[in-house]
Structures are given as structure tokens and as C-alpha cells.
CHARMM-style PDB file with segment names, atoms N, HN, CA, C and O in Angstrom:
ATOM      1  N   UNK     1      16.168  -2.598  22.833  1.00  0.00      PROA
ATOM      2  CA  UNK     1      16.827  -1.301  22.812  1.00  0.00      PROA
ATOM      3  C   UNK     1      18.318  -1.456  23.071  1.00  0.00      PROA
ATOM      4  O   UNK     1      18.755  -2.346  23.801  1.00  0.00      PROA
ATOM      5  N   UNK     2      19.071  -0.580  22.464  1.00  0.00      PROA
ATOM      6  HN  UNK     2      18.716   0.143  21.871  1.00  0.00      PROA
ATOM      7  CA  UNK     2      20.524  -0.567  22.618  1.00  0.00      PROA
ATOM      8  C   UNK     2      20.887   0.238  23.861  1.00  0.00      PROA
ATOM      9  O   UNK     2      20.269   1.269  24.126  1.00  0.00      PROA
ATOM     10  N   UNK     3      21.868  -0.208  24.619  1.00  0.00      PROA
ATOM     11  HN  UNK     3      22.371  -1.045  24.404  1.00  0.00      PROA
ATOM     12  CA  UNK     3      22.346   0.512  25.791  1.00  0.00      PROA
ATOM     13  C   UNK     3      23.856   0.652  25.694  1.00  0.00      PROA
ATOM     14  O   UNK     3      24.539  -0.203  25.130  1.00  0.00      PROA
ATOM     15  N   UNK     4      24.368   1.749  26.256  1.00  0.00      PROA
ATOM     16  HN  UNK     4      23.813   2.443  26.714  1.00  0.00      PROA
ATOM     17  CA  UNK     4      25.811   1.982  26.265  1.00  0.00      PROA
ATOM     18  C   UNK     4      26.190   2.653  27.579  1.00  0.00      PROA
ATOM     19  O   UNK     4      25.356   3.290  28.224  1.00  0.00      PROA
ATOM     20  N   UNK     5      27.449   2.508  27.970  1.00  0.00      PROA
ATOM     21  HN  UNK     5      28.126   1.991  27.446  1.00  0.00      PROA
ATOM     22  CA  UNK     5      27.939   3.120  29.204  1.00  0.00      PROA
ATOM     23  C   UNK     5      29.287   3.782  28.943  1.00  0.00      PROA
ATOM     24  O   UNK     5      30.093   3.290  28.153  1.00  0.00      PROA
ATOM     25  N   UNK     6      29.514   4.901  29.618  1.00  0.00      PROA
ATOM     26  HN  UNK     6      28.859   5.300  30.260  1.00  0.00      PROA
ATOM     27  CA  UNK     6      30.787   5.615  29.530  1.00  0.00      PROA
ATOM     28  C   UNK     6      31.236   5.963  30.949  1.00  0.00      PROA
ATOM     29  O   UNK     6      30.428   5.911  31.877  1.00  0.00      PROA
ATOM     30  N   UNK     7      32.519   6.320  31.135  1.00  0.00      PROA
ATOM     31  HN  UNK     7      33.175   6.363  30.381  1.00  0.00      PROA
ATOM     32  CA  UNK     7      32.978   6.747  32.461  1.00  0.00      PROA
ATOM     33  C   UNK     7      32.186   7.963  32.953  1.00  0.00      PROA
ATOM     34  O   UNK     7      31.616   8.701  32.150  1.00  0.00      PROA
ATOM     35  N   UNK     8      32.154   8.167  34.257  1.00  0.00      PROA
ATOM     36  HN  UNK     8      32.618   7.567  34.910  1.00  0.00      PROA
ATOM     37  CA  UNK     8      31.353   9.243  34.855  1.00  0.00      PROA
ATOM     38  C   UNK     8      31.745  10.634  34.376  1.00  0.00      PROA
ATOM     39  O   UNK     8      30.904  11.532  34.361  1.00  0.00      PROA
ATOM     40  N   UNK     9      33.007  10.837  33.984  1.00  0.00      PROA
ATOM     41  HN  UNK     9      33.690  10.108  33.996  1.00  0.00      PROA
ATOM     42  CA  UNK     9      33.436  12.165  33.548  1.00  0.00      PROA
ATOM     43  C   UNK     9      33.027  12.468  32.107  1.00  0.00      PROA
ATOM     44  O   UNK     9      33.302  13.562  31.613  1.00  0.00      PROA
ATOM     45  N   UNK    10      32.385  11.538  31.430  1.00  0.00      PROA
ATOM     46  HN  UNK    10      32.161  10.650  31.831  1.00  0.00      PROA
ATOM     47  CA  UNK    10      31.946  11.740  30.049  1.00  0.00      PROA
ATOM     48  C   UNK    10      30.426  11.758  29.985  1.00  0.00      PROA
ATOM     49  O   UNK    10      29.740  11.314  30.906  1.00  0.00      PROA
ATOM     50  N   UNK    11      29.920  12.281  28.879  1.00  0.00      PROA
ATOM     51  HN  UNK    11      30.478  12.641  28.131  1.00  0.00      PROA
ATOM     52  CA  UNK    11      28.477  12.310  28.652  1.00  0.00      PROA
ATOM     53  C   UNK    11      28.155  11.480  27.419  1.00  0.00      PROA
ATOM     54  O   UNK    11      28.952  11.370  26.487  1.00  0.00      PROA
ATOM     55  N   UNK    12      26.971  10.906  27.446  1.00  0.00      PROA
ATOM     56  HN  UNK    12      26.324  10.996  28.203  1.00  0.00      PROA
ATOM     57  CA  UNK    12      26.541  10.082  26.322  1.00  0.00      PROA
ATOM     58  C   UNK    12      25.111  10.449  25.957  1.00  0.00      PROA
ATOM     59  O   UNK    12      24.277  10.682  26.832  1.00  0.00      PROA
ATOM     60  N   UNK    13      24.839  10.497  24.672  1.00  0.00      PROA
ATOM     61  HN  UNK    13      25.516  10.307  23.962  1.00  0.00      PROA
ATOM     62  CA  UNK    13      23.482  10.773  24.200  1.00  0.00      PROA
ATOM     63  C   UNK    13      23.176   9.772  23.090  1.00  0.00      PROA
ATOM     64  O   UNK    13      23.925   9.656  22.120  1.00  0.00      PROA
ATOM     65  N   UNK    14      22.097   9.070  23.242  1.00  0.00      PROA
ATOM     66  HN  UNK    14      21.489   9.163  24.030  1.00  0.00      PROA
ATOM     67  CA  UNK    14      21.694   8.061  22.274  1.00  0.00      PROA
ATOM     68  C   UNK    14      20.447   8.555  21.551  1.00  0.00      PROA
ATOM     69  O   UNK    14      19.393   8.731  22.163  1.00  0.00      PROA
ATOM     70  N   UNK    15      20.572   8.778  20.252  1.00  0.00      PROA
ATOM     71  HN  UNK    15      21.428   8.636  19.754  1.00  0.00      PROA
ATOM     72  CA  UNK    15      19.434   9.228  19.453  1.00  0.00      PROA
ATOM     73  C   UNK    15      18.475   8.062  19.241  1.00  0.00      PROA
ATOM     74  O   UNK    15      18.853   6.901  19.402  1.00  0.00      PROA
ATOM     75  N   UNK    16      17.247   8.372  18.884  1.00  0.00      PROA
ATOM     76  HN  UNK    16      16.940   9.315  18.754  1.00  0.00      PROA
ATOM     77  CA  UNK    16      16.270   7.327  18.597  1.00  0.00      PROA
ATOM     78  C   UNK    16      16.679   6.559  17.340  1.00  0.00      PROA
ATOM     79  O   UNK    16      17.273   7.138  16.430  1.00  0.00      PROA
ATOM     80  N   UNK    17      16.368   5.267  17.282  1.00  0.00      PROA
ATOM     81  HN  UNK    17      15.886   4.797  18.021  1.00  0.00      PROA
ATOM     82  CA  UNK    17      16.678   4.502  16.066  1.00  0.00      PROA
ATOM     83  C   UNK    17      15.821   4.975  14.895  1.00  0.00      PROA
ATOM     84  O   UNK    17      14.767   5.582  15.088  1.00  0.00      PROA
ATOM     85  N   UNK    18      16.284   4.689  13.683  1.00  0.00      PROA
ATOM     86  HN  UNK    18      17.140   4.195  13.527  1.00  0.00      PROA
ATOM     87  CA  UNK    18      15.561   5.114  12.483  1.00  0.00      PROA
ATOM     88  C   UNK    18      14.199   4.432  12.368  1.00  0.00      PROA
ATOM     89  O   UNK    18      13.285   4.973  11.746  1.00  0.00      PROA
ATOM     90  N   UNK    19      14.062   3.263  12.957  1.00  0.00      PROA
ATOM     91  HN  UNK    19      14.805   2.824  13.463  1.00  0.00      PROA
ATOM     92  CA  UNK    19      12.783   2.553  12.998  1.00  0.00      PROA
ATOM     93  C   UNK    19      12.833   1.564  14.156  1.00  0.00      PROA
ATOM     94  O   UNK    19      13.903   1.254  14.679  1.00  0.00      PROA
ATOM     95  N   UNK    20      11.686   1.084  14.539  1.00  0.00      PROA
ATOM     96  HN  UNK    20      10.816   1.335  14.113  1.00  0.00      PROA
ATOM     97  CA  UNK    20      11.660   0.101  15.629  1.00  0.00      PROA
ATOM     98  C   UNK    20      11.149  -1.252  15.145  1.00  0.00      PROA
ATOM     99  O   UNK    20      10.913  -2.160  15.942  1.00  0.00      PROA
ATOM    100  N   UNK    21      10.981  -1.374  13.831  1.00  0.00      PROA
ATOM    101  HN  UNK    21      11.172  -0.636  13.184  1.00  0.00      PROA
ATOM    102  CA  UNK    21      10.468  -2.628  13.273  1.00  0.00      PROA
ATOM    103  C   UNK    21      11.417  -3.164  12.207  1.00  0.00      PROA
ATOM    104  O   UNK    21      11.866  -2.424  11.332  1.00  0.00      PROA
ATOM    105  N   UNK    22      11.714  -4.445  12.288  1.00  0.00      PROA
ATOM    106  HN  UNK    22      11.349  -5.047  12.999  1.00  0.00      PROA
ATOM    107  CA  UNK    22      12.503  -5.098  11.247  1.00  0.00      PROA
ATOM    108  C   UNK    22      11.562  -5.603  10.163  1.00  0.00      PROA
ATOM    109  O   UNK    22      10.554  -6.238  10.473  1.00  0.00      PROA
ATOM    110  N   UNK    23      11.874  -5.330   8.886  1.00  0.00      PROA
ATOM    111  HN  UNK    23      12.693  -4.813   8.635  1.00  0.00      PROA
ATOM    112  CA  UNK    23      11.017  -5.847   7.824  1.00  0.00      PROA
ATOM    113  C   UNK    23      11.166  -7.364   7.695  1.00  0.00      PROA
ATOM    114  O   UNK    23      12.161  -7.942   8.132  1.00  0.00      PROA
ATOM    115  N   UNK    24      10.184  -7.981   7.103  1.00  0.00      PROA
ATOM    116  HN  UNK    24       9.375  -7.512   6.748  1.00  0.00      PROA
ATOM    117  CA  UNK    24      10.218  -9.424   6.853  1.00  0.00      PROA
ATOM    118  C   UNK    24      11.362  -9.727   5.891  1.00  0.00      PROA
ATOM    119  O   UNK    24      11.603  -8.963   4.956  1.00  0.00      PROA
ATOM    120  N   UNK    25      12.062 -10.826   6.109  1.00  0.00      PROA
ATOM    121  HN  UNK    25      11.866 -11.447   6.869  1.00  0.00      PROA
ATOM    122  CA  UNK    25      13.190 -11.206   5.255  1.00  0.00      PROA
ATOM    123  C   UNK    25      12.713 -11.454   3.830  1.00  0.00      PROA
ATOM    124  O   UNK    25      11.725 -12.150   3.598  1.00  0.00      PROA
ATOM    125  N   UNK    26      13.441 -10.867   2.883  1.00  0.00      PROA
ATOM    126  HN  UNK    26      14.244 -10.302   3.072  1.00  0.00      PROA
ATOM    127  CA  UNK    26      13.141 -11.052   1.470  1.00  0.00      PROA
ATOM    128  C   UNK    26      14.445 -11.466   0.786  1.00  0.00      PROA
ATOM    129  O   UNK    26      15.373 -10.659   0.727  1.00  0.00      PROA
ATOM    130  N   UNK    27      14.550 -12.697   0.267  1.00  0.00      PROA
ATOM    131  HN  UNK    27      13.796 -13.352   0.315  1.00  0.00      PROA
ATOM    132  CA  UNK    27      15.805 -13.164  -0.336  1.00  0.00      PROA
ATOM    133  C   UNK    27      16.184 -12.425  -1.616  1.00  0.00      PROA
ATOM    134  O   UNK    27      17.327 -12.523  -2.063  1.00  0.00      PROA
ATOM    135  N   UNK    28      15.254 -11.690  -2.212  1.00  0.00      PROA
ATOM    136  HN  UNK    28      14.325 -11.610  -1.850  1.00  0.00      PROA
ATOM    137  CA  UNK    28      15.533 -10.985  -3.467  1.00  0.00      PROA
ATOM    138  C   UNK    28      16.095  -9.585  -3.200  1.00  0.00      PROA
ATOM    139  O   UNK    28      16.983  -9.125  -3.918  1.00  0.00      PROA
ATOM    140  N   UNK    29      15.586  -8.919  -2.186  1.00  0.00      PROA
ATOM    141  HN  UNK    29      14.864  -9.293  -1.603  1.00  0.00      PROA
ATOM    142  CA  UNK    29      16.028  -7.565  -1.866  1.00  0.00      PROA
ATOM    143  C   UNK    29      16.992  -7.585  -0.681  1.00  0.00      PROA
ATOM    144  O   UNK    29      16.850  -8.412   0.220  1.00  0.00      PROA
ATOM    145  N   UNK    30      17.974  -6.678  -0.680  1.00  0.00      PROA
ATOM    146  HN  UNK    30      18.090  -6.007  -1.412  1.00  0.00      PROA
ATOM    147  CA  UNK    30      18.883  -6.630   0.473  1.00  0.00      PROA
ATOM    148  C   UNK    30      18.127  -6.173   1.723  1.00  0.00      PROA
ATOM    149  O   UNK    30      17.123  -5.469   1.616  1.00  0.00      PROA
ATOM    150  N   UNK    31      18.602  -6.569   2.898  1.00  0.00      PROA
ATOM    151  HN  UNK    31      19.417  -7.141   2.984  1.00  0.00      PROA
ATOM    152  CA  UNK    31      17.902  -6.173   4.120  1.00  0.00      PROA
ATOM    153  C   UNK    31      18.013  -4.671   4.363  1.00  0.00      PROA
ATOM    154  O   UNK    31      19.026  -4.047   4.050  1.00  0.00      PROA
ATOM    155  N   UNK    32      16.960  -4.114   4.922  1.00  0.00      PROA
ATOM    156  HN  UNK    32      16.137  -4.621   5.177  1.00  0.00      PROA
ATOM    157  CA  UNK    32      16.946  -2.694   5.253  1.00  0.00      PROA
ATOM    158  C   UNK    32      17.723  -2.488   6.559  1.00  0.00      PROA
ATOM    159  O   UNK    32      17.561  -3.254   7.509  1.00  0.00      PROA
ATOM    160  N   UNK    33      18.554  -1.465   6.598  1.00  0.00      PROA
ATOM    161  HN  UNK    33      18.686  -0.843   5.826  1.00  0.00      PROA
ATOM    162  CA  UNK    33      19.350  -1.191   7.797  1.00  0.00      PROA
ATOM    163  C   UNK    33      18.556  -0.350   8.787  1.00  0.00      PROA
ATOM    164  O   UNK    33      17.744   0.491   8.401  1.00  0.00      PROA
ATOM    165  N   UNK    34      18.803  -0.589  10.056  1.00  0.00      PROA
ATOM    166  HN  UNK    34      19.463  -1.272  10.370  1.00  0.00      PROA
ATOM    167  CA  UNK    34      18.273   0.263  11.111  1.00  0.00      PROA
ATOM    168  C   UNK    34      19.470   0.998  11.684  1.00  0.00      PROA
ATOM    169  O   UNK    34      20.447   0.375  12.098  1.00  0.00      PROA
ATOM    170  N   UNK    35      19.398   2.322  11.709  1.00  0.00      PROA
ATOM    171  HN  UNK    35      18.604   2.828  11.372  1.00  0.00      PROA
ATOM    172  CA  UNK    35      20.525   3.112  12.184  1.00  0.00      PROA
ATOM    173  C   UNK    35      20.180   3.832  13.486  1.00  0.00      PROA
ATOM    174  O   UNK    35      19.021   4.148  13.757  1.00  0.00      PROA
ATOM    175  N   UNK    36      21.212   4.079  14.278  1.00  0.00      PROA
ATOM    176  HN  UNK    36      22.154   3.822  14.058  1.00  0.00      PROA
ATOM    177  CA  UNK    36      21.052   4.807  15.530  1.00  0.00      PROA
ATOM    178  C   UNK    36      22.369   5.531  15.805  1.00  0.00      PROA
ATOM    179  O   UNK    36      23.446   4.954  15.657  1.00  0.00      PROA
ATOM    180  N   UNK    37      22.273   6.793  16.204  1.00  0.00      PROA
ATOM    181  HN  UNK    37      21.398   7.262  16.324  1.00  0.00      PROA
ATOM    182  CA  UNK    37      23.463   7.603  16.432  1.00  0.00      PROA
ATOM    183  C   UNK    37      23.765   7.673  17.924  1.00  0.00      PROA
ATOM    184  O   UNK    37      22.879   7.896  18.748  1.00  0.00      PROA
ATOM    185  N   UNK    38      25.034   7.478  18.245  1.00  0.00      PROA
ATOM    186  HN  UNK    38      25.754   7.297  17.576  1.00  0.00      PROA
ATOM    187  CA  UNK    38      25.523   7.529  19.619  1.00  0.00      PROA
ATOM    188  C   UNK    38      26.537   8.668  19.700  1.00  0.00      PROA
ATOM    189  O   UNK    38      27.544   8.656  18.992  1.00  0.00      PROA
ATOM    190  N   UNK    39      26.272   9.657  20.566  1.00  0.00      PROA
ATOM    191  HN  UNK    39      25.455   9.667  21.141  1.00  0.00      PROA
ATOM    192  CA  UNK    39      27.160  10.806  20.722  1.00  0.00      PROA
ATOM    193  C   UNK    39      27.827  10.717  22.088  1.00  0.00      PROA
ATOM    194  O   UNK    39      27.153  10.648  23.116  1.00  0.00      PROA
ATOM    195  N   UNK    40      29.158  10.721  22.092  1.00  0.00      PROA
ATOM    196  HN  UNK    40      29.707  10.777  21.257  1.00  0.00      PROA
ATOM    197  CA  UNK    40      29.926  10.686  23.339  1.00  0.00      PROA
ATOM    198  C   UNK    40      30.738  11.976  23.406  1.00  0.00      PROA
ATOM    199  O   UNK    40      31.444  12.322  22.459  1.00  0.00      PROA
ATOM    200  N   UNK    41      30.634  12.688  24.537  1.00  0.00      PROA
ATOM    201  HN  UNK    41      30.061  12.406  25.306  1.00  0.00      PROA
ATOM    202  CA  UNK    41      31.406  13.919  24.697  1.00  0.00      PROA
ATOM    203  C   UNK    41      32.220  13.863  25.984  1.00  0.00      PROA
ATOM    204  O   UNK    41      31.888  13.149  26.930  1.00  0.00      PROA
ATOM    205  N   UNK    42      33.287  14.636  25.983  1.00  0.00      PROA
ATOM    206  HN  UNK    42      33.556  15.216  25.215  1.00  0.00      PROA
ATOM    207  CA  UNK    42      34.184  14.725  27.127  1.00  0.00      PROA
ATOM    208  C   UNK    42      34.245  16.205  27.522  1.00  0.00      PROA
ATOM    209  O   UNK    42      35.216  16.886  27.191  1.00  0.00      PROA
ATOM    210  N   UNK    43      33.216  16.716  28.230  1.00  0.00      PROA
ATOM    211  HN  UNK    43      32.428  16.163  28.499  1.00  0.00      PROA
ATOM    212  CA  UNK    43      33.131  18.156  28.504  1.00  0.00      PROA
ATOM    213  C   UNK    43      34.267  18.693  29.377  1.00  0.00      PROA
ATOM    214  O   UNK    43      34.613  19.869  29.266  1.00  0.00      PROA
ATOM    215  N   UNK    44      34.844  17.876  30.225  1.00  0.00      PROA
ATOM    216  HN  UNK    44      34.563  16.920  30.314  1.00  0.00      PROA
ATOM    217  CA  UNK    44      35.923  18.328  31.108  1.00  0.00      PROA
ATOM    218  C   UNK    44      37.302  18.062  30.522  1.00  0.00      PROA
ATOM    219  O   UNK    44      38.312  18.348  31.165  1.00  0.00      PROA
ATOM    220  N   UNK    45      37.355  17.520  29.313  1.00  0.00      PROA
ATOM    221  HN  UNK    45      36.534  17.288  28.791  1.00  0.00      PROA
ATOM    222  CA  UNK    45      38.609  17.216  28.608  1.00  0.00      PROA
ATOM    223  C   UNK    45      39.534  16.330  29.440  1.00  0.00      PROA
ATOM    224  O   UNK    45      40.751  16.512  29.427  1.00  0.00      PROA
ATOM    225  N   UNK    46      38.954  15.373  30.163  1.00  0.00      PROA
ATOM    226  HN  UNK    46      37.965  15.225  30.174  1.00  0.00      PROA
ATOM    227  CA  UNK    46      39.723  14.447  30.991  1.00  0.00      PROA
ATOM    228  C   UNK    46      40.140  13.258  30.141  1.00  0.00      PROA
ATOM    229  O   UNK    46      39.333  12.733  29.374  1.00  0.00      PROA
ATOM    230  N   UNK    47      41.384  12.827  30.264  1.00  0.00      PROA
ATOM    231  HN  UNK    47      42.040  13.253  30.887  1.00  0.00      PROA
ATOM    232  CA  UNK    47      41.873  11.680  29.500  1.00  0.00      PROA
ATOM    233  C   UNK    47      41.496  10.390  30.172  1.00  0.00      PROA
ATOM    234  OT1 UNK    47      41.823   9.314  29.671  1.00  0.00      PROA
TER     235      UNK     47
END
């Protein structure tokens, strides 16, 4: 699993990955990507 950290004055939300399994390597087809969205917010507008 992916982990991330931000300063205490910020918020972070990590969405679930698109899949949890990597497909078997196939030299003919390009590898399938696994994506995951990371949302960082600054609710107090602190620099």
C-alpha cells in the first residue's frame, strides 16, 4: 500500500487504487497501469 504524509495543518485523502493485483508480464502487450488518487487540501489556507 502507498502511504503519504503532510504537515498537521493540511488534510490528505488517499482514494483506493484501481486494482490490487498486477497482471502477469506480457512482452507483446503494454503493461496495465494501476492508478490511485491523492487529494491534499489546506483548509486553513496556511502557507
